[in-house]
C-alpha positions as CSV (number, residue, x, y, z in Angstrom):
1,X,-61.7,-29.6,-92.8
2,X,-62.7,-27.4,-95.7
3,X,-64.0,-28.9,-98.9
4,X,-63.5,-27.4,-102.4
5,X,-65.4,-28.7,-105.4
6,X,-63.5,-28.0,-108.6
7,X,-65.4,-26.6,-111.6
8,X,-66.2,-29.6,-113.9
9,X,-64.2,-29.5,-117.1
10,X,-65.1,-31.0,-120.5
11,X,-62.0,-32.4,-122.2
12,X,-61.1,-35.0,-124.9
13,X,-59.6,-38.1,-123.4
14,X,-58.5,-40.9,-125.8
15,X,-60.8,-39.3,-128.4
16,X,-63.9,-39.3,-126.1
17,X,-65.6,-36.1,-124.8
18,X,-65.5,-36.4,-121.0
19,X,-66.5,-34.3,-118.0
20,X,-63.9,-34.4,-115.2
21,X,-65.1,-33.7,-111.6
22,X,-63.0,-33.4,-108.5
23,X,-63.1,-32.4,-104.9
24,X,-60.2,-31.2,-102.7
25,X,-60.2,-31.0,-98.9
26,X,-58.0,-28.8,-96.8
27,X,-57.0,-30.0,-93.3
28,X,-56.5,-28.0,-90.1
29,X,-52.8,-27.4,-91.1
30,X,-53.8,-25.9,-94.5
31,X,-52.7,-29.0,-96.5
32,X,-54.8,-29.8,-99.6
33,X,-55.6,-33.4,-100.6
34,X,-57.6,-35.0,-103.4
35,X,-60.8,-36.5,-102.0
36,X,-62.6,-37.4,-105.1
37,X,-62.2,-37.6,-108.9
38,X,-64.8,-38.9,-111.3
39,X,-64.9,-38.9,-115.1
40,X,-68.1,-39.0,-117.1
41,X,-67.6,-40.2,-120.6
42,X,-70.3,-38.7,-122.9
43,X,-72.5,-41.1,-124.8
44,X,-71.6,-41.8,-128.4
45,X,-73.9,-44.1,-130.3
46,X,-74.1,-47.0,-129.9
47,X,-72.3,-46.7,-126.5
48,X,-74.2,-45.2,-123.6
49,X,-72.5,-42.6,-121.4
50,X,-70.7,-43.9,-118.2
51,X,-68.8,-42.9,-115.1
52,X,-65.5,-44.1,-113.9
53,X,-63.3,-43.2,-111.0
54,X,-59.6,-43.2,-111.6
55,X,-57.4,-44.5,-108.8
56,X,-56.7,-41.6,-106.4
57,X,-53.2,-42.6,-105.6
58,X,-51.8,-42.2,-109.1
59,X,-54.1,-42.0,-112.1
60,X,-56.4,-39.2,-110.7
61,X,-53.6,-37.0,-109.5
62,X,-51.8,-37.4,-112.8
63,X,-54.9,-36.7,-114.8
64,X,-55.8,-33.5,-112.8
65,X,-52.3,-32.2,-112.9
66,X,-52.1,-32.8,-116.7
67,X,-55.3,-30.9,-117.2
68,X,-54.2,-28.0,-115.0
69,X,-57.0,-28.5,-112.5
70,X,-54.7,-28.9,-109.5
71,X,-51.3,-27.7,-108.5
72,X,-48.3,-29.8,-109.6
73,X,-47.2,-29.8,-106.0
74,X,-50.4,-31.5,-104.7
75,X,-49.0,-34.9,-104.0
76,X,-51.4,-37.0,-102.1
77,X,-55.0,-38.2,-102.1
78,X,-57.2,-38.3,-99.0
79,X,-57.1,-41.7,-97.5
80,X,-60.5,-42.9,-96.2
């Protein structure tokens, strides 16, 4: 299995500045799957910054496709 870390991207989500992080893995047959997606929401006083991990099955795939970080054809997360 090969692992690819996607370049973090700073975007605006619901009015908040966020860094989106993701990792893909490629299996022995050349199929890519989403292994990890994390979003860091930048601090904005009085709120501290925080991390959240969108659900890989739907939310993360949709978010990364919408941001153009992954192919529209990538259809599945890695199941642990």
